[in-house]
Each structure stands twice: as structure tokens, then as C-alpha cells.
N, C-alpha and C positions, 0 to 999 in steps of 0.2 A: 272486448274479450268475449267471444262467444261460449255459452254455458247452458246447460238445462238445468233447472232447478226451481225451488219454491221462493227463492228471495227475489225481491224485486229491485228495482233500480236504486230505491233509498237505501236498501240494505247494502247493495254493492258500493255505493258511494260510501256507506260508512266503513265497509271493510278496507276499501282502498284508503281512507284516512287513517285508520287504526294500525294498518299493516298487517292485520291477521286476517285469516279466512276460516268461515264456517264450512261445516260439511255441505259440499256443492259437488255437482258433477260438470265436469269440463271436458270439452269436445277436443279428441286428437283426429285430425284430418289424415286420410290416407287414400291410396288408391289400390290396394291390395284387396281384391273383390271375391276371390273364390279359391278353392285347393290349398294347397301347402302355403301359398302366401297369405292367405287369410287365416289360416290356422296359426301361423307365427304371430301375425299382429294380435290376433285375440290373446294368445300367450302372452305376449309382452304386456298388454293393457291389463290382463288379470293380474300379473306380477305387480305391477304400479299400484293395482287396487289394493292388493295385500300388504303392500309396503308403506304406503302413505296413509297416516291416520285420519288427516283433517279434510280430505277431498276425495272424490271419486271421479273416474274418468270413463268416457265411452267414445268408441271408434266411430267414426263418421266416413263412410265409403263415398269417394268423389269417383265416379266411373272414368276408366280412361288409364292415362299415364302420367308422367311428370308434367306433360304440356298442358293437359286438362286441369289439373290441380293447379296449376299456375294461373290459369284464367280465372278459375274459381275464387283464389285467393285475391287477385285484382279486384274483383267485384266487392269481396268481402272487405278488403282495405277500404274502398270507396263509402261502403256502407257503415264501417266502424263496427263491423261484426266478425272479426277472424278468429279463429279457433285460438284455445289455449296454446296448442302446439301442432305441428303438422309435420308429415313425411316430406322431405326435401331430398334433393340430389345435392351434389357437391359443387364446389368451385363457383362458376359464373351464376349457377343457380341461387346460390346464397349472396353472391356478391351485388346482384342487381336489386335485390330487395333490401340488403344492408345499405347501399349506397342511397337508397330511396328513404332510409330512416324508418324502414317498416319492420326491422328486426332489432329483438332485444339483444345486445351483447352478451354473451354467456361466460363472461369472464370469471365471474364467482364461483358459479357451479362446475367451471372446467377446473378450476384450482381445488374446490371440494373433492373432485373424483380422482384428482390427479392424472388430467388428461395427457400431460405430456410425458408421463409414465407408463401409462395403460394402452396407448395408441401408438402404433409403429410410426415413424416419421413422415414416410410416404402417405400415411393417411391423414396425418396432422396438416400437411402443407395444403390440402384441398378443402379444409372446414375454416381454416383462418383467413380473414380479410384485413390486410396490413397488421397482421400479427395478432388480431382480436378474434377468438373462436365465435362463430354463428351457428354452428351446427355440431351436434354430439353423435357420433356414429353408432349406428346399431345394426345394420345389414350390410354385409360385404359379400360379393358374388365376383368370382372369377368368370372371365368371359372368352378365354383363349383354350378352352380345352374341346376336344372333338370327342363326342360319345360314339360308341359303334356297338352293334348287335353282335354278340359273341358267338352265338350259334351259326351266324352267315360267315364270320370270319374263320371259323373252325373248319366248316364244310369246304371252304375254298382254299384252306391251307394258307391264310392271309397273316401276316405279322403286322403289329404297331407300326405305322409310317414314322420315319425319323426325320425325313427331309422331303423336300418338295418333290424330288423325282421318285421317292418310293410312295409319296401320296397319290402322285399321278398314275402310278403303277397300280395302285390298289384301287383307284377309281375305274381305271380300265378293265381290271378283273371283275369287279362288281358288275360293271355294265355287261360285260361279255356273258356273265352268268343270269342275266336278266333281273338285275336287282336295279333300283335306283342308287346311284353310288353316295349323293351327299345331299342330304335334306337342307331347306332353307324355308323362310317363311316371309310373308308380306308384310311392310310395317316399316317405320323409319329406322329403327334400330339394327335390325337382324342382319342385313347384307353390311351394314357398316362394322358391326362387331367382327363379321367375318373379314373384312378388308383390313382389320389392324394386324392380322397375320402378316400378310404381304407387305403391309407399310411398315411394320417393324424390321422384317426381314432386310429392306432395302435401307431404312433410315436409322436403325440402330436406336437406343434409348435417348441419346442425345440429339439426334436428328427429330425424333418424335416430339422431344420438349421444344425443339426450335421451330417446328411446325405450329405447335400449340401457342407459342409466344409471339407469334407472327413474323421471326427471322427468316424462316424458309417459306418461299412462295408455292403457291400450288401449280405455278408456270415452270417450276424447277424441273430439271432432268430426273432429279430422284423420285419425285412425286408421280411424274408420269411413267418411271419404271414400276412404280408400286401398282400403279392401275393395269399394266401391262401383266405383271406376275398375277394378280387378281383374276385378270379375264382367262389367262391360260391354265393357271393351276386349280381355281376354286368354281369360277363362274361355269367353266366347260363342263365341270361335274356336276353340277346341279341337278335336283330331280326335276322331272316334268312338271309344269304347272305349279311350281313351287310358290309363285307370287300370289296365288289365290288362297293359300292356306294358312291358318294361324300356326304359332309355334306348338300349341298342344296338339294340332291335328298332325303336325310332322312328327312330333314325338310318338304319336299313335302308329304312324308309319313304321317306324323302327321297333316300336313292340310287336307290331304284327308282321315283322319280316319282309316288308316291302322295301325299306330303304337302308343301306348298310350303315351310313354315318351321319352325323348330325352335330354341326359345330353350333353351340349354344351355351349360355350361362348356366353355371352349375345348379342353378334351381330346377333344371330338368331332369336331374338325378332323383330329387324328391318326388317329382311327378311319377317318374318311373317305377320308384318304389311304392308309391300310392296304388300303382297298378299291378302290384305283384310282380313286377319286373326287377329283379334284384341286382344290386351292384355286386361285381365280382363273380357274378353268374351268368346273369342274362345280358348285362351289358358291362362295359368297361371304357376307360377314357384314356386319351393322350394328349399331351399339350401339342398345340398346332405347330407345323414346321416354322421355323423363325421365331418361336417363341419359348422355346424350351430354356428352362431355368428362368424365366421372366413370368412375371404376373400382370395381365391387363385385367384392371378391375372397375367394377361398378359398385357404387356405396350410397346407401340411403342414411340420412341423417336425421334428428328431431332439431327442429328449429322452433323458435318462440316469437311470435309478433309482438310488438310493442302494445300495451294494454294496461289494465288495472294493476296495482300492486299485487292485490290479492291473487289475480289470475296468473301473473308471472311466478309468483311465489310457489303456487300449485304446479304449474308446468316445471319448474324447476326441481321440484321434489320428484315429479315423475322421471325426470331425466336422470336424477341420482339412482333411482332404482333400475332404470333401464340400461344404465352403464355398468352396473354391477355385474360380476360374473354370473349370478343367477338370473339376472333380466335379460344379459346378451345369449345365454345358452336358451332361455325360454323361447327366443324368438328363432335363434338360427336353426336349432334342431328339427323343429316340424317345417321350417320353410326350406331346408336344404342349403343354407348359405353358411357362411363362416361369421363368427364373432369376431368384430375388430379388436375387442379387449384382450390383450396378449395374457391376461391371468385367467382366461377360460381353460378349463382342464379338457385337453385333447380327447380325453377318452369319452366325452360326451358324443363325439361323431361315430357313424358307422364307417364301413369300408371308403365308400367314396368322399366322406367329409375328411377323414383322416388323410387321404391322398392330396386333397385340396389345402388342407391346413399345412401340409408338409411344403407343398409347392410355394404357398405363400411366405412361410417362414424361411425357406431358401432364398426365394427373391428378394425378401426385404434384407437379408444378411448381404447379398450383394448388390444392393441399392439398384435392383433391376424390378422395381415396382411401377407401373405405369397406369395412371388413372384414365379411365374413360375420356378420349380425346373430344368426344361430343361436348363435354361439360368445361374442359379446360379452354375452349375457344370461346370468343365473344357470342353471345346468344345467337344472333342472327347468322353468323357464320357456321357455328355448329350445327343449327337447326338445318341450314341448307345442304351442309356436307352429308347429313343423314339423306336427305331428298335426293341428292345427285348419285350418291353410291348406289342407292336402290334402283335409280333410273338405269343407271350403267349396268348393273347386274341383269335386269331385264333386257337391255339392248346394249350389249357391249362393243358397239361399232365405233370406229374412228371418228365418225360425226359426233356422236354423243359424248365421246372422250373430250373431243375438242371443246365443246359447249360445256362440258362439265368444268373444265380447267378454266375457260373464260369467265363462267359465272362465279366460281370461287374465287377466282385472283382479283375479280372486280369488288367482291365484298371485302377480301383482305386489305386491297388499297384503301377502301372506305373507312374500315375499321381503323386502320393505322393512321389515316388522316383525323380521325376523331380521338386517337389515343386511347383505342378501347381495349387493345390488348395488355396483358399484364403476364409476368412470369410467375408460374405457381411454384 
């Protein structure tokens, strides 16, 4: 259990034996390195330090994303020096380490915080492995909203699109007026997140989960139709040179009035606000066609590696504080995400956050909550799906489409043979 402090190995062993811990500083690993994301993480850790009497916590930034953090954890596990707790994604990201015996089951702390009561059912299903909780949610972001520059829409007399036909008409109007219609960014995730709207349009909620469980093939007519819809309705609208930009650079293009629309996770709203580009005034949002009334979400949780008794006790105390309404709001407000705990007062959110909270509440009530497919698939399949969809977005030719389908279907068959799929 990695920590920073004055006590040495002997003292640690004594604490492990006695079942208590002295004032000590324990590491929380995460990959939120800048801006609103870092502000949220620092606020959550500050809340933990104020709430836990017998331990202190410090954040350690692992540059990159969930993939790089996973690699660092694997090294730390081999060296016997994992952090007290870390930022993890959901579903297979937890299952892989839980199956390997690396994660501490959070059954006791889940019961203490009333996890089955404070988190929606759609959230609970992706933090439990065989019914055992291995992660406690602290960061929930919707990834099926399109943000747009209101001044450009007003100038051109545009209304929020409500279906694919009006979406493409909006793209055409923006392009004809000299604007880049739809921003995107390079990287494994962003094109994939955009693809979910066409995918859900074709498959619906049931088909989405069938694809996630391996029941529906990547060589199915439905998946092929979703690729065509993505190519015709979204890829054709993308801004020039999008693959060379980060998501923040594309967000700047929206702020600067070069790009009309940008489909991105709701965290971009906080980025806009930090630039004094205000929700409800300078930008607004609509749910992407095919996902109206639904919520496709990405979520981060706190996971606890197996380690010393003292370290686990400290990490669980930190989780109790992070799962409280105060702890959840401390993170969600500066980061611009939603608090997974349903007991957080919606009044903590601003204009955009209130819209997103309402969307998620309605989707939860309609059982139309869809976790990020990337993490529902076996890790190798999900990772390759992100790679292949970005490749298709860059080159949406029939040749690339055929190669994409063949590559993913081969991985699906291999995963089925290994019994790697599960139903979340």
C-alpha cells in the first residue's frame, strides 16, 4: 500500500497487526491533470482530508487516461506498491483487476454508505462483479449531448436539431455560411462517443446491450447500418483537420466562433464556463439524434487495491466521505459533471448541470441509461473498437469499413471462445 509519511516498515506492520492506523498520508492516484478536472479532484481530496480524522490523502497524477493509469497500476502491483485508492472506470476495468485478486471488495463500505439506495440501478450494475461492489462512483458524465454556439445559430436562424434529417440540414447551413459544422478531436474515445448516437439509433437499448454481451455480432446487418449512418450523418459534417486537435482545442474553436457544434462529454461545459463562455447565453446543448430521452454515460469510481489493513481502512474512510452528498458535490461542481449520489441537491448545479441532471433522472426512470460501451466489452474488444471507429472516421471508405468489421468480429469470436463476455 503506497503512502507518503514518516512511519517506516516496522510501524506499518504494527498498524496492520493492530487494525488501527496513525496519522499518515495515503496516495490517491488519478489522471485528471489540469483545468476543471483537476479542480474537482483536488476538491474531493480536500473534502476527504477534512472528514477523516486519522489519515491524510494526497493526489498523485498519472499523465494520460485510463489506459496509462492501468499500465502504471500493473507495474505497482508487481512491485507491491499500489496506492491506497485510485480513479478507475467501470465494468471490465474493474473486473480485470478483481478477477486477478488485486482489488479489495467494498462490500462493507458499500453497506455503510447505502450504495443500493443512493446510486441508480443503471450505475450499480457496472460497479459490481458477480454482485460484489469493487468501485464507488464519484464522477458521472453524459456523452450524448451536442454543444453549440448560440450566436452562430441565431445569426443563421437555426433551431436545435431533433432528428438526423434536421441535423444534416443544420450541418449544411453551417457549412454554406463558412463555418465548420461539427467539431471532433483525435484520440481513442471521441469518435467512438460520437458513434454511439447512430449505434443507439439503429440498435435501441436492447440491441446496445446485446452487442455489449457478445450476443450481436459486429458482422450483423444492424452494426453495418450504424456505421453507414455515422458516415453519412456525422463524419460528413466533421470540421477540417479534426483528427489533429485535442478536445480542448476544438472547444476553443466553438468559443472563437469557427465551429458551430461539438459533440462531447458534459465536462466541456465547465471548460466553456472557465473561458467565460456561458451556458444558456453563449452556448447551449441538445441530445444527439437517436438518444433523446436516453443517457449514454461515462463514469469514474474509486477502487481500493488489496493491501495492509490500515491502508484499506483509510481508503474506505475516504470513500465514505467521497460518497456523501458533500463529497460528491465537491467534485461534480468544479468538474462540470454529475454526482452519481441521488441525494445531492440539484440546486448545486448551474444552467447546464441542471439540464444534464434532468436528462439523467428522466432516462433512469425510463430504464434508458446506457453505460459507455467501451467498458462493457472485454478489454481487448473495447480498446480495438475505439481504434477502429477513429480510423473509420478519418477514412470512411468501404474498404476500411470491411476491415473494421472483420477485425472486430474476429476479436468477438475469440472472446466468445474464451468465455470473456458477461452481461452487465
